[in-house]
BAVOLUM-298075 format. One line per field, with one value per residue (C-alpha): residue in one letter; y, z, x. Coordinates in pm, 1 decimal, padded with zeros to 6 digits. Example, Ala and Ser with C-alpha at 12.3 -4.5 7.8 and 13.67 -1.06 7.14 Angstrom:
REM BAVOLUM-298075
residuo: (a,s)
c2: (-00450.0,-00106.0)
c3: (00780.0,00714.0)
c1: (01230.0,01367.0)
END
This chain:
REM BAVOLUM-298075
residuo: (m,n,d,a,e,d,t,h,g,g,p,d,r,w,g,v,p,l,h,d,f,s,t,n,a,n,a,c,g,p,c,p,l,a,t,a,a,v,r,d,a,d,a,s,r,y,p,d,p,g,y,t,a,l,r,a,a,l,a,r,f,h,g,v,a,d,a,r,i,v,l,a,a,s,a,s,e,f,i,f,r,m,t,a,v,m,a,a,r,g,a,r,v,a,l,l,p,v,h,s,y,g,d,y,e,k,a,a,r,a,w,r,l,p,v,r,r,t,g,v,d,g,s,k,d,g,s,r,l,v,w,r,c,d,p,s,s,p,l,g,q,g,d,a,h,f,g,a,e,l,s,q,l,h,d,t,d,v,c,v,l,d,l,a,y,d,p,l,r,l,d,g,v,p,a,l,d,a,r,q,r,d,r,v,w,q,l,w,t,p,n,k,a,l,g,l,t,g,v,r,a,a,y,v,i,t,p,i,d,a,a,d,i,v,a,d,v,r,a,m,a,p,s,w,p,v,g,a,h,g,v,a,l,l,q,a,w,t,s,s,g,v,q,q,w,l,a,d,s,l,d,t,l,r,g,w,k,r,a,q,q,a,l,c,e,s,f,a,w,r,c,d,p,s,v,a,n,f,f,c,a,t,p,p,a,a,d,v,p,a,l,c,a,g,l,r,a,r,g,i,k,l,r,d,t,t,s,f,g,l,p,g,r,v,r,l,g,v,l,g,p,a,a,q,r,a,l,g,e,a,l,t,s,i,g)
c2: (02771.0,02988.7,03030.5,02771.0,02474.8,02570.7,02519.4,02151.3,01896.3,01827.2,02065.3,02367.1,02708.6,02694.8,02358.7,02036.9,02135.9,02018.8,01913.8,01846.8,01829.5,01883.1,01501.1,01194.2,00990.1,00698.7,00868.4,00599.8,00520.8,00487.5,00101.6,-00060.3,-00379.6,-00173.1,00096.7,-00231.3,-00345.3,-00007.3,00072.0,-00250.1,-00255.0,-00321.2,00000.8,-00101.9,-00271.8,-00233.3,-00407.3,-00679.2,-00474.3,-00676.3,-00699.4,-01038.0,-01127.9,-00806.2,-00862.5,-01242.7,-01167.6,-00829.9,-01097.4,-01349.1,-01101.0,-00932.1,-01330.0,-01218.3,-01294.0,-01162.2,-01037.1,-00762.3,-00607.5,-00330.5,-00176.9,00299.6,00540.2,00682.0,00743.3,01058.0,00870.0,00667.8,00934.5,01113.1,00831.9,00642.4,01038.4,01046.1,00708.7,00825.2,01127.3,00878.1,00702.0,00965.3,01003.5,01310.4,01373.6,01357.8,01296.7,01391.9,01402.8,01769.0,01785.0,01581.7,01541.9,01813.5,01564.4,01476.1,01805.3,01881.7,01599.7,01611.5,01991.0,01851.7,01627.9,01891.6,01689.2,01902.4,01875.1,01790.3,01745.2,01526.9,01190.4,00909.4,00915.0,00750.4,01028.0,00920.4,01191.1,00968.6,00763.3,00909.8,00883.7,00884.1,00859.9,00812.5,00778.2,00582.7,00709.2,01104.2,01343.7,01568.3,01506.8,01109.6,01001.0,00721.6,00686.5,00536.3,00629.0,00477.4,00143.5,00248.3,00433.7,00187.1,00057.5,00317.5,00362.9,00238.1,00005.5,00269.5,00411.5,00418.1,00411.8,00421.1,00379.5,00594.7,00331.4,00553.5,00604.6,00251.8,00104.7,00404.6,00336.9,00355.0,00327.9,00189.9,-00065.1,-00003.4,00129.1,-00129.1,-00531.6,-00751.5,-00790.4,-00442.5,-00385.8,-00590.3,-00359.9,-00089.5,-00028.1,00011.6,00254.8,00129.2,00367.7,00194.9,00417.2,00675.7,00323.3,00293.5,00605.5,00611.0,00889.2,00996.4,00641.0,00725.1,00349.2,00241.3,00005.5,-00101.5,-00439.2,-00360.4,-00505.6,-00832.8,-00748.8,-00462.5,-00654.0,-00351.5,-00049.3,-00275.7,-00292.7,00065.0,00131.2,-00082.3,00078.9,00407.1,00302.1,00423.2,00169.8,00100.1,00295.6,00169.0,00177.0,-00076.2,00119.7,00138.6,-00269.6,-00304.1,-00130.6,-00261.3,-00615.8,-00570.2,-00433.2,-00793.3,-00944.7,-01084.4,-00913.1,-00567.0,-00658.6,-00677.1,-00370.2,-00093.6,-00330.4,-00261.4,00084.9,00153.5,00114.0,00361.1,00569.4,00566.0,00653.8,00933.3,01051.7,01107.7,01288.1,01536.2,01600.7,01681.6,01926.8,02069.1,02075.8,02274.2,02569.3,02569.8,02470.6,02207.2,01883.1,01683.8,01305.4,01112.2,00781.9,00758.7,00872.7,01254.2,01484.7,01835.6,02066.1,02462.5,02684.0,02994.6,03171.9,03407.1,03424.7,03036.9,03162.6,03369.4,03102.1,02881.9,03127.2,03208.5,02810.7,02705.3,03022.0,02831.5,02494.0,02387.6,02315.0,02282.3,02215.2,02493.8,02342.5,02620.3,02441.9,02188.6,02379.2,02433.9,02733.6,02887.2,02486.3,02282.2,01943.2,01781.7,01421.7,01224.9,01277.1,01185.9,01340.6,01578.8,01739.9,01755.4,01951.6,02174.0,02250.2,02290.6,02528.9,02714.4,02790.0,02936.9,03202.0,03275.3,03342.7)
c3: (-00010.1,00000.2,-00313.7,-00143.7,-00184.3,-00510.2,-00626.8,-00552.7,-00826.5,-00920.3,-00813.0,-00725.7,-00636.5,-00948.6,-00975.9,-01196.3,-01459.5,-01790.4,-01881.4,-01560.5,-01673.1,-01251.8,-01118.8,-01162.1,-01173.0,-01495.5,-01761.4,-01884.2,-01601.7,-01419.3,-01422.4,-01493.7,-01284.4,-00980.3,-01040.5,-01075.3,-00749.4,-00536.8,-00662.8,-00561.9,-00208.4,00129.1,00233.2,00502.0,00728.5,00898.8,00718.7,00926.4,01206.3,01144.6,00739.0,00747.0,00399.2,00228.8,00413.5,00278.6,-00065.6,-00066.3,00065.4,-00196.4,-00463.1,-00327.0,-00214.8,00120.8,00434.1,00580.4,00894.9,00693.5,00542.6,00739.6,00577.2,00600.1,00523.7,00257.3,00206.7,00408.1,00685.2,00685.3,00614.5,00959.2,01161.7,01091.8,01154.5,01503.0,01604.4,01490.5,01739.2,01980.5,01923.2,01992.7,01594.1,01582.4,01201.3,00891.3,00540.7,00210.8,-00144.8,-00261.5,-00435.9,-00306.4,-00191.5,00079.9,00298.2,00445.7,00545.2,00676.8,00930.6,01045.4,01117.9,01276.2,01538.7,01538.1,01357.2,01214.5,00792.2,00575.8,00243.4,00166.8,00055.2,00313.9,00461.2,00747.2,01004.3,01331.2,01515.3,01621.6,01456.2,01126.6,00929.4,00565.9,00297.0,-00065.3,-00406.7,-00707.0,-00943.4,-00773.6,-00717.5,-00933.0,-01148.5,-01185.9,-01235.1,-01095.1,-00825.1,-00907.4,-00622.4,-00336.8,-00365.4,-00317.1,00019.5,00176.6,00345.4,00519.1,00752.4,01118.5,01232.4,01453.6,01086.7,00956.4,00551.1,00373.7,-00016.2,-00170.8,-00463.7,-00542.3,-00905.4,-00902.9,-01110.6,-01338.6,-01472.1,-01821.9,-01848.8,-01662.4,-01361.4,-01005.8,-00780.2,-00570.2,-00638.9,-00440.8,-00122.4,-00105.0,-00077.5,00238.4,00419.9,00379.7,00425.0,00127.8,00064.9,-00217.1,-00362.2,-00612.2,-00655.3,-00906.1,-01144.6,-01127.3,-01215.9,-00883.6,-00680.3,-00490.4,-00322.8,-00051.1,00040.2,00110.9,00232.1,00330.4,00376.5,00613.4,00634.3,00674.2,01050.5,01245.9,01471.3,01735.9,01495.7,01341.1,01677.3,01728.1,01399.0,01433.2,01784.9,01644.2,01349.2,01392.1,01435.1,01047.6,00877.5,00536.8,00473.6,00262.7,-00051.2,00007.5,00055.7,-00242.2,-00421.9,-00272.1,-00343.6,-00722.4,-00744.4,-00655.4,-00938.9,-01284.0,-01454.1,-01271.5,-01359.4,-01724.3,-01736.7,-01609.0,-01839.6,-02145.2,-02043.9,-02001.1,-02368.4,-02420.8,-02211.5,-02354.2,-02686.6,-02522.8,-02306.5,-02669.6,-02782.7,-02524.2,-02484.1,-02880.7,-02798.8,-02552.3,-02724.6,-03020.4,-02768.6,-02681.9,-02387.1,-02233.1,-02102.8,-01791.8,-01832.5,-01704.0,-01657.0,-01509.8,-01673.2,-01570.4,-01674.4,-01525.9,-01845.2,-01828.6,-02039.2,-02226.5,-02046.9,-01715.4,-01538.1,-01469.8,-01247.3,-01480.5,-01748.9,-01536.7,-01460.6,-01802.3,-01909.0,-01647.2,-01737.6,-02045.9,-01829.0,-01824.9,-01542.5,-01503.4,-01147.7,-01072.8,-00928.6,-00716.1,-00418.3,-00457.9,-00468.4,-00843.2,-00945.6,-01318.6,-01399.1,-01436.7,-01373.4,-01653.1,-01602.5,-01922.0,-02040.6,-02422.3,-02766.5,-02659.0,-02395.8,-02586.0,-02899.7,-02556.2,-02430.7,-02802.5,-02885.4,-02525.1,-02604.7,-02911.5,-02789.7,-02489.0,-02764.5)
c1: (-01276.8,-00919.6,-00696.2,-00455.0,-00684.8,-00827.1,-00445.6,-00497.4,-00630.8,-00992.1,-01333.8,-01283.8,-01505.7,-01618.1,-01774.3,-01591.4,-01406.2,-01477.7,-01145.4,-00975.1,-00608.8,-00511.2,-00582.8,-00352.3,-00663.1,-00685.4,-00862.7,-00984.0,-01173.2,-01354.3,-01301.4,-01654.4,-01627.5,-01484.0,-01741.6,-02034.1,-01888.3,-01933.9,-02269.8,-02363.1,-02216.8,-02431.2,-02397.3,-02680.7,-02401.3,-02098.0,-01757.9,-01590.9,-01385.3,-01127.7,-01173.5,-01080.0,-01198.2,-00997.4,-00726.3,-00709.8,-00762.1,-00494.2,-00270.1,-00322.9,-00315.6,00043.2,00176.6,00198.3,00084.2,-00280.8,-00069.8,00096.5,-00187.0,-00291.7,-00629.5,-00686.6,-00880.2,-00711.4,-00360.3,-00377.5,-00501.1,-00252.3,00035.4,-00112.1,-00156.2,00208.2,00358.8,00158.4,00269.2,00640.6,00607.5,00464.3,00767.0,01014.6,01136.2,01358.1,01301.2,01092.1,01292.8,01071.5,01147.9,01258.4,00900.0,00691.9,00295.3,00196.8,00033.3,00404.0,00530.8,00207.2,00149.2,00517.5,00433.6,00110.6,00343.4,00600.9,00842.4,01115.2,01137.3,01430.4,01427.5,01706.7,01804.6,01844.2,02228.8,02399.6,02374.6,02295.0,02027.3,01761.9,01490.5,01331.3,01047.7,01133.8,00900.9,00931.8,00711.2,00770.5,00674.5,00698.2,00430.8,00452.1,00702.4,00605.2,00993.9,01147.9,01404.7,01754.0,01890.5,01620.1,01809.7,02085.5,01951.2,01799.1,02139.1,02136.6,01857.0,01917.9,01717.8,01491.0,01450.8,01084.7,01031.6,00744.7,00686.4,00431.1,00273.6,-00027.5,00130.3,00324.2,-00085.4,-00071.1,00354.3,00355.7,00772.1,01007.8,01103.7,01009.3,01291.9,01283.3,01271.8,01019.3,01324.9,01366.8,01019.6,01016.7,01190.1,01016.0,00575.9,00415.4,00160.8,-00141.2,-00409.9,-00585.4,-00839.1,-00695.1,-00551.5,-00911.0,-01066.8,-01328.0,-01053.8,-01380.7,-01416.6,-01133.8,-00972.2,-00604.5,-00417.6,-00036.4,00188.4,00392.0,00770.7,00869.8,01028.3,00834.2,00612.4,00594.3,00538.5,00218.3,00133.2,00135.4,00045.7,-00317.6,-00402.0,-00408.8,-00632.7,-00993.9,-01334.3,-01411.7,-01135.9,-01280.9,-01643.8,-01841.1,-01775.6,-01391.6,-01411.2,-01571.4,-01357.8,-01077.4,-01135.5,-01239.0,-00867.5,-00758.9,-01016.3,-00867.2,-01110.6,-00991.9,-00611.1,-00665.2,-00884.1,-00594.7,-00337.9,-00539.7,-00582.6,-00225.6,-00193.0,-00437.6,-00296.3,00049.5,-00056.8,-00248.4,00040.1,00245.4,00044.0,-00018.0,00325.1,00323.6,00047.2,00231.8,00571.6,00418.4,00328.7,00652.0,00595.8,00917.5,00773.3,00982.3,01068.7,00810.3,00713.6,00339.2,00022.5,00125.8,00439.0,00504.5,00625.4,00745.0,00502.4,00678.6,00464.7,00565.9,00285.8,00125.0,-00083.0,-00246.1,-00224.7,-00395.3,-00683.0,-00743.6,-00767.8,-00985.8,-01233.9,-01228.1,-01298.3,-01024.3,-00766.0,-00407.5,-00188.9,00033.2,00336.7,00471.0,00305.0,00528.1,00839.1,00817.4,00699.6,00660.1,00525.2,00207.5,00136.4,-00051.9,-00271.9,-00318.8,-00614.5,-00816.8,-00795.5,-01115.6,-00971.5,-00632.9,-00824.4,-01014.3,-00631.6,-00512.1,-00797.2,-00793.8,-00359.3,-00432.4,-00792.0,-00566.3,-00248.1)
END
């Protein structure tokens, strides 16, 4: 494993951090009901290759037609699949937010698509693959301009809205209303919200008028993209019990977030605004990589945001009181 891989959240070459602030998983998890469903999944058989019951459950959950549900092995798998489809269809450019998840750009580069980090405008330079995330990554902020930008899309453009953190929104409202969401590809990954990031499974709600591209996306999918454990996770996601657990967890996370931001500010860190269960902060230390390394040696992992284009900052997922105490003690010992 190289240094670049170590900057990603979660376990690294030193193992599992004792207090891992580097990922955005729900710290109230794992959700007990979803965990039980995954544990009891029958892994001795292939899933239904058409995922008939699962797609029906997800469609009911969102109030859409079954035909609009597309399964994916993970958000990252879908990012690469959609990029491949658009490249094959002659897309000329990928439009990315200024700061965003690295796989959007990685997939575009793999398929030789030029990348522009800009908002959607009315320019006509061939079909465009547009990526948006609400709340955003890594800042966890809403996208107040996105609704207005939809009017700038052309018929040949494809826009994917990454909703990985929508279930973990602690404040504010979504950038798009239901009618506007029907114009974009909605990418959902519930594993973060359920505190089960090790279970890889995702799904997409397709736009209403995109039958030809939907056919290409389905044709590009591998057989059985979601295994038995992923099916169990997504089925559990649609249940009332799991959704009630999630709603209750958000109340807890709001309190933890206030306390964690206050802790950071007590060490003269400047916290950026965020509506999600994570936030970015600027420590007074000039050498953020050294700070992160010192904390990692003490069992605490933060996410250096240099790879997101935000040098000098860190991203912190919201954790509970014990982890916050450990962070405070470590920062005091570092001086």
